[in-house]
N, C-alpha and C positions, 0 to 999 in steps of 0.2 A: 504494500500500500504506500503510495507516494505521500510524502509529508507536505503539509500546506506551505504555500509561499510566504506565510507569516512568520516562518522560522528562518534561521540562518543556515539551514542545511537542505540538501536536495538529494534525490535518489538517482543514481546512475542507471540509465536505461539498459546497459549491457551487463552490468555486474550485480545490480540490486543492492550495491553497497552505498552507505551514506558518505557523502563528502561535504566539507564546508563550502558554502557558496562563496565565490570571489567577492571581495568587498564592494565592487561596483554593482553587483547584482543584488545585494542585500537591500531589503526594504528598510528605510530609515527616514527620519525627518530631514528636511533640507538643512544646510549649514546654518548655525545660529548667527543672527545679526549681532555684531559686537555691541550695538547700542543696548541690547537687552541685558547686558552684563554691567550696565552703568552703576548698579547698586553696590558693586564691589569697589568702586572708585571713591575714596573718601578724601576730603580736603586735608592736606597736611602742611601747607605753607604757613608762613608767618602773616596770616591775613589781617591781623589787627594793626599792622604797621601802616596800612593805607589811611588810617585816621591820624591826623597830625598829633592829637593828644596822646596817642599810644605809639608814635613812630619810633621812639627810642627804647621801648620796652622789650627786653630780651625774653626768650622763651621760658626760662626758669621763673622769672618774675610773673609773667602772664599766667603761668600754671599754678601760682600760689593763691589759695583761697582767700587769705586775708587781704591780698592786694586787690583781688576781684571785688570783694565786699567793700573795701575802703574806697574804691574808684567807681562803684556802681552809681548810676544816675538816680537821684532821689527826688529832685524837684525839676520843674520845667526849666528854670534858669540854668541848672546844671546840664540838662540835656542840650540846650541851645549852645552852651559854651563848648560842649564836646563835639557836636556835629556841625556847628556854624560854618566851619571852613570847608566842609565837604557836601553839605546839602544846599539846594537852591534857596534863596531868601524867601521866595513866595511859599515854599514848602514850610520853612521855619515859622512864618507868620500863621500859616494854616494850622500848624501843630499847637501853637500857643492858644488859639481860639478853641481847638479841639479839646484841650485839657480842661478848659473852663466849663465844658459841657459834659465831661466824662464822669461816670460813677466810680472809677478806680483812679487812685493816684499813680504817678509815674514811678516805676522802679525797674531798672534794666541793668543787667551786668555788662561789663566791657566785652565779654565773650559774645553775647547776642548782638550788641551794638555793632561789633566788628564784622559780623556775618551778614549784615544788611547791605544791600547794594545801594549806596547813597547816590550813585549817579542816576538812579531811577527809583527813588524811594516810594513813590505813589503805588507802584505795582509790586513792590517786594513783599513776599509772603510772611517774612518775619516782622517787618515793620508793621504790617497790618494787625498783627496780634498784640503788639505792645505799645504802639505810639499812635494815638488817634489824630485824625485831621478833620477839621470842621466841615470841609467841602464834601466829605464822603458820608457824614452822619445823616441818618434818616429818622423820621419820627418813629417812636415805638409803636408796635402793634397795640390797638386799643384793648386787647385781652391780656396784655402783659402785666405781671406783678413782680415786685423786687425779689421775693423769695418764691420763685415759681414752683420749686419742688416741694415746698411746704416742709422744709427741714425743721424749722422751729416748731411747727405744729405737732410734729412727730417726736419732739424732744421731751422725755420725762424729766430730765435734769439738764442743766445748762451745758451745752457743748456735746450732747450725746443724742443722736437720732436713732430711734428704734422703729423701723418701718417693716422690714422683712422679719419673719418669725425668728430665724436663727442667726441674724446678722445685725450688728449695730455699727454706726459711724461715730467715731470718737474724734472730737475737735479740740486738741489740747492747747492750740495757739492760733494766733490770727495774723501771722506774718509769713512772707515767702521770699525767696531770693529775687524773684521778679513779680510784678503784678500784671496779670493778663487782663487785657481790655474786657474779655468775654467771661470773666470769672463768674461762676454760678453762685458764689458766696459773696458777691459784691455788697451784700447786706452786712457783712461782718469783717471782711479781710482788708487789712491796711488801715490807713488813717482816714478820718472824715474828709469828704470832698465838698465842693460847693453844692452838690446835688444829693448826697447821701450821708446821713449820720449813722455810724456803724454800731452794730450790736457788740457788746464787750465780750470777747473770747480770749483775753490776754492770758499768758502763762500764769497759772495759779494752782499749785499742788493741792490746795484745799478743795478747789472746785473739782479737780481730778478725782479726789477720793469719793466724792458723791457719785461720779460716773462708775468707778470701780465697784462701789457698794451696790449700785443698781445692777450692774452686769452679774455680780455674784449672786444676787437675789433672783435672777431669772435663769433657771436651769436650761431653758431652750436656746439661750445665746451661746453660739459656738464659734462664730466668725466675727472678728473685730477689725475694722479698718481704721487705722490711725492716720488722720489727715490734718485738716486745719484750714488755712495755713498749710505749712509744708514741713515734713519731717526733717528736711535738710537744715531748717532753722532751729531745730531742737538741739540744745546742748548735749554733749556726749552723756553726761550724767542723767539727763532726762530720758534719753533713748534707753539707757539701762533700766532706770526706775520704771518707766511705763511698760517696757517690754517684759521685764521680769514679773512685775506686779500682775499683768494680764495673764502671762503663762502660768502663774501659780494659782489662778482661779480654775478649779477642776473642770467646769463645764466649757471653758474656752478651749477650742481645738485648733484654731487657725488665726494667725495674725498677718495683716498686710500693712506695711508702712507705705503711705502714698506720698510721692514727691515728684515735682517737675524738675528737680535739681539736676538730674542726669542730662536733661535737654538744655539747661541754661547755665549750669555751673558744674560740669563734669569733673573739673579739676579738684573738687572737694574730696572725691574718692582717692585721688592721687596724692594730695598734700595735707589732708587733715587726718592724720593717723589716729588721733584720739577718738574722733567721731567714728571712723571706720571700724576701729577695734570694738567700740561699744555696740555698733550694729551687728558685727560678726559674732560678738559674744551672745547677743540675744538669739541670733539665728542658730548658733551651735547649741545653746541651752534648749531651744525648741526642738532641735533634732534629737537630742538625748531624751526628751520627753515625748518624742514621736508626734510633735506638733509643728507643722510647717510654718515658717516665718519668711515671707517673701516681700519683694518691692513691687509696687505698682507705680509706673512712671507715665510721662505725658509728652510724647513727640507728636507734632502735627504736620511737619513738613520735612522732606528729606534733607533740606539745606541745614537743618539743625544738627545733623549727624556728621561729625568730623573724625579725623584720626584720633583726636583727643577723647572723643566719646568712646571709640573702640578701646583705647588704653584703659579707660575707667571701667568699661564693661569686662575687659579681660581680667582685671583685678577681682571683680565681684564673681565672675564665672569660676575663676580658680579657687575662690573661697567657698564655692558651693551655693551661691545666692541665686535664686530664681527671680527673674525680672520680667514683668509683663507690661504692655503698653496700652494706654487708653487715649485715643485721639478724639478730637472734636471736629466734626465736619464743618468747614468754614468756606464761605464764598471767596474765591480767588486765592485761597491758601492751600486747599487740598481737595477741591471739588471736581477735579478732572480725573479721568481714568489713568492717564500717564503719571500724574503726580502721586495718586494714591497707590498705584502699583509700585512705583519706585520707593515710596515710604515703607510699604509692607515688606518688600524684598530687602531693603536696606536694614530694617529692624532685624529681620532674620539673619542677615549677614553678621551682625554684632551680638547675636544670641539674646535678643529681646523678643519675647513672644507677643505678637500682635493679638490683643485681647478684645477690645471694643473700639468701634467708631460710633461716637454719640451723635445723634441729631443735636444741633446746637440748641442749648436751653434758651428759654424765653426770658432773657435777662435784659436789664435796662441799658440803653445807650449803645447797643451794638447790632441794631437791626440790619446794618449793612453787611454783617458777617453771616447772617443766617441764610439757609437754603431751604428748598422745599423738601417735604417727605418723599416726593416722587423722585427727586434727584438722588437721594440717599438710597432708595430701593433700586434704582437703575445701576448705581455704582456697585451695590452688593452683588447683583447678578453677574456683573462683568469682572469683578475682582475674584469671585469664587472660582477656583480652578487654576489660578496663576502660580500657585505653590501648594505645598502640603496643607492639609486641612488644619493641623495643629498650629500652623503659622498663618492662618487666615482669620482675620478679625470678625466678630459678630457686629453687624450694623444694627443699631438699636435706637429707640426713642425712650428717654427717661421721662415718663409721662407726667406732664404738669399736674400739680395738685396732689402729688404723693403716690402715684400709681406704680412707681418703680420702673425698672428696665423692661421694655417690651420689644420683641423683634420688629424691625421696621415694617415687615410685610404682614404683621399679625393684627392690623387694625380691624375693628368690627365694621368700620365704614370710613370711606375717604372720598370727599368731594373735591376733585382737583380744580374745579372752577372757583370755589370759595376758599380753598386751602384748608378746610377743616378735616382733620383726621381724628377718629374716635377709637380709643383703646379700652379694654377691660383688663382687670388684674384680679382674677378670682382667688388666687392664693395670697394676695396681699391685702386688698380691700374689696371683699366680695360684694357684688351688687352695685358698685359704683362705676361710672364711666369717666374717662379722662380724655381731655381734648388737647390736641396740639394744633397750632395755627401757623400755616406757612407765612413767610414774610410778605408784606404787601407788594414789595417790588417784584415778586415772582408771579403776581396775579394780573389780570387784565385791567384796563382802565375802569370798566364798568364795575368789576368786583371791588376795586379800591374805593369807588364812590359809594358802594353799598356799605362797606365797613365804616365809612365816615358818618353814616346815618344810624343813630342808636336803635331806632325801631327795626330797621332791616338787619342790623347786627344781631339783635335778640332773636329774630326769626331764623337767621342762618344757624345759630347755635341750637335752637329747638328742633329745627328740621334735621340737623345732623344727629342729635341724640335720638330722635324718633326713628330715623333710618337705622341707626346702630342697634336699637332694641329689636326692631323688626328683623334684622339680619340674624341676631342672636337667637330669636325664637325660631327662625327658619332652620337653624342648625339642629 
């Protein structure tokens, strides 16, 4: 019986023996396009020297965490002083007005500032995330609220959100190495701005004890996310205290330290030995107790990943630390197939597991960054299959109102003309419906006009809810 041509062998007609087919006769894919391997090419030049303020900074200094923090931009005036010689004046004026209207204060590390293309800052995907410009800002959607995920409503004690049955979100601090424009906790993170007075979540061990006591009192709580703020900003002693205190609670089975630090300050892993040792100490204690302790980080664009990032990840990988990534889908940052594919592949290249791609939360002041649910769903279909399943992220909507994370395709109803999608969360809040609203800029002129009319607005919401209930009954 002759073998199928799908194999690399064939049967000789005269002898019946098997011979390997010549290479040119074997079925295979065409030669790979070198461009498809771009994810392996990480930037390793002294890119920061292009900014006059950092032109004389050597590599050893640039990789020092203390230097990075000391030279981070904290105020608008500091930002202008740093970029004034490389950014167009019209852009600088646009930035100043942008910060006056932003819900988040400015805070950017030299590392991130140096990776921005200042010759074309309006289109740069890193600039878009951290530095607002007034000319791009759009009015907020009328259904938006400051704490859209209702984290405070689901908080039994200050700084602890208990929404899912077996998981809680612990917020021990309110600062980060950088402040993202799109922060879902703009209600609490950073200093007060002209538009937002922040909820107080400052470092306070007494407040933490209330959270620990609550967790210990709830035997169903097994999984604790330590966020904030950002775990990179916790002192080494606090990493140890929080990690060990939680591991010692019998019902706690898993810990996750959440940090954007690997994306914006990777040199901390390379130069802050005390902090690294504290983290590894908690990881190793967890391993001895058979309780995984991992890092969840936050890269949104492949330009954030450099050879410095790889070096930091190599340290963590060699020490046995699992790192997963959670991206936020953002307009002009990662909303194209090419960019999302490169991000996913580049994360895998440096041993970071792509975990989630979030639909952008409905937070104030960043309507220009949101995309439609339809775009999210289209991206998910096209990204799935580009690499192994375990390195393929889940595309989700964190349902406004506290519904939790829902697969982007799992809506009970979605009206693409009004931009209203409706989700249910039976294992989180049974019997309730949760609605996400596409940004107005993704809708037609007539739909935008309808949203400006309060009576039509109410009707669109009621129609979507009714349609969702009808679909659920039909199931």
